[in-house]
N, C-alpha and C positions, 0 to 999 in steps of 0.2 A: 504493500500500500504506500502511495507516494508520501502521505503525511508522515508515516513512520520513517521513511527513508530520509526526509528532510530533517525531522527531529533528531534522528541518529547523527546526521551530518553536523548539526548544531552542537549536540552533546560532545561528539569527538573533536570538534574544532575549538570550542570555547569553554568546555567544562562549566556550564552556566550554573549560577545560583538560582536564577529564575528565568523562565521563558513565558512571555505573555503574547499569545497569538491574537491577532485582531484582523479585521477585514473579512474577505470572502471565505477564507479557509477557516475562520473562527465560527462563522454563522452558517456554513454549508452551502453558500451560494456561488462558490468558485466554479469557473468554467475553463474552457480550453486556453484562454488568454490571461488567466488571473495570475497576479503576483502572489507570492507567499509573504505576508506581512507579519512581522514579529518584533518585539523588543526583547533583547537578551541582556541580562545583568550578570556580570562575571565578578570573580574575586579581584582580578588585577589586569585583565586585558584592556588595551588602549581603546579609546573610542574608535568605532569603525562602522562604516556602512557597507554591508555585504550585499553585493548585487550579482553574485555568481549564480550559476544554474545547477540544480540538482535534478538529474534525470529529465532534463529539458524544461523544468519549472524555474522561472526567474525568481530570485529572492529579493526581497526589499526588507532586509533585516538590519536593525540598528543595535549596535553593541555598545554597552556602557560598563565601565568599572563601578563597583559598588560605592567607592569613595566619592563618585561624582554626586551622589545623592546625600552626602553628608554635609555639604555646604549649600549655599543658596542656589536654586535653579528655578527655571520658569516652567510652571505647570502647563502653560500654553503649548510648550513643545511636546507634551505627552498626552494631549486630550484624546488621541486616537485609541488609547488603551482603556478608556473609561468603562466600556462594556466588553473588554477583551476577555479571552479565556486563558486563565492561568494554567499552563501545562505542567510546570514544575516550579517549586518555590521552597527550596530546602531551608532558607534562612528567614522566610517571611517578608523579605524585602519587596517582592513583587506586589504582594497583597497590600502592604503599607503604602507603596507608591500609588496603586490604583485607588485606594481610599482617599489619599491626598488629592488626587486628580478629580475624583467625584465631588469632594467637598468644595474644591475650587470652582467647578462648574456650577454647583448649586448656589454658591454665594458670589459668583463672578459679577462684578458691577457692570451694568449696561453703559453704553456710550451716552454722553450728555447730548442734549438737543443741539448744542453748538457743534459738537463733534459729528453728529449725524448730518447736520446741514453742510458741514465742510465736505463730507463724503458725497452728498448730493450735488453740491457745486462742482466737485471734481468730475462727476459723471457727466454733467452738462457740458463742461469744458472739453472733456475727452470726446464726447459725441460731436461737438462742433468741429474739432480737429479731424475727426474721422471722415467728415464730409469732404475733405480735400481729395480723398481716394488716391493719394499718391502712396508711396511705399510706407512712409511714416504714418500717414493717416490710417492705412490698413492695419498696421501694427497696433495703433491705438484702439482701433475697432475691436480687435481680438482681445486686447488687454482689458478693455471695458467690459466685454462680455464675461470674462473670467472673474474680474474683481467685483462686479455688481452682484454676483451670487452671495458672496461674503457680506456685502453691504446690505442686501435684503435680509439676511439672517440677523444682522445687527439691528435693523429697524424693527424686526419682529421679536427681538430679544431671545433669539434662538442661537445657541453656540454653533459656530461653524466647525463641523467635524469631518470636513472633506467633501468632495463633490458627490460621491455616491450617496452618503447619508443625507446630505443637504438636499439633493434632488428628490430623494424618496420622501423626506419630510415635507418639502414644498408641494409635491404632487398630492399628498394626502391632506395636508392642513390648509394649503392655499392653491387649489387647483386652477383658479383664474390666473394667478401669478405664474404658475407652472406652464400653462398654455402659451402665455405671452413670451415668457423666457425661451421656451422650446422653439417657437417660431422665429425669434430673433437669432437663435443658434443655427437653425436649419436653413433658413432662407438667405441670410446675409443680405437683407435688403434694408436700406436706411429707414424706410417707413416702419419696419418692424422693430428696429433698434430704438427709434424715437418713441414708439408706443410703449416699449418696455421701460425705458428711462422715465417716461411720463407716469407710468404706473407706480414705480417705486418712489417718485417724487410725491405723488398723491398719498401713498402709504405712509411716508414719513410725516406728512402733515396730519393724518387722521389717527395714527397709532397712539 
């Protein structure tokens, strides 16, 4: 079984104190093109991002030494593990980290009205520059499409947990927003982009 093969590779390579599996392999939605996402905490291995392949499966494994969590660190860097599956945790450090991340998300302060307005103003400015349709404008168009998903989450006071979870949440909780955003992504038409940006501007005023 591929999961067992990957876990064996991680065990043999890093001798981990804790492995926290997240993403599609954690919730059983993995498909042919899925990465294997995990956080690995070790006794003394240096920080490392393992992107190798195991039996054709691409890894997206972040390795940290235990001492990294003994000093100040940003919980924002580890939000992806909040609902992760703890595969092994010999010292309890993985569970402690996960509980810290969950507490952070529960008590995470939302952006102020001024901060949200600054984000909206940025969206409007980027949209205007995208209308040039030169190479820089097209870059800003794609940048705006990506960043506006995070901004919409902020408006709705929903933690941004990556595109997969954010889109599932949006489709279920805000289907109208999801339809507009999907059209803007699919069609790459300026009218659809303007409609999406107009929608989040209105959402920011009414939320």
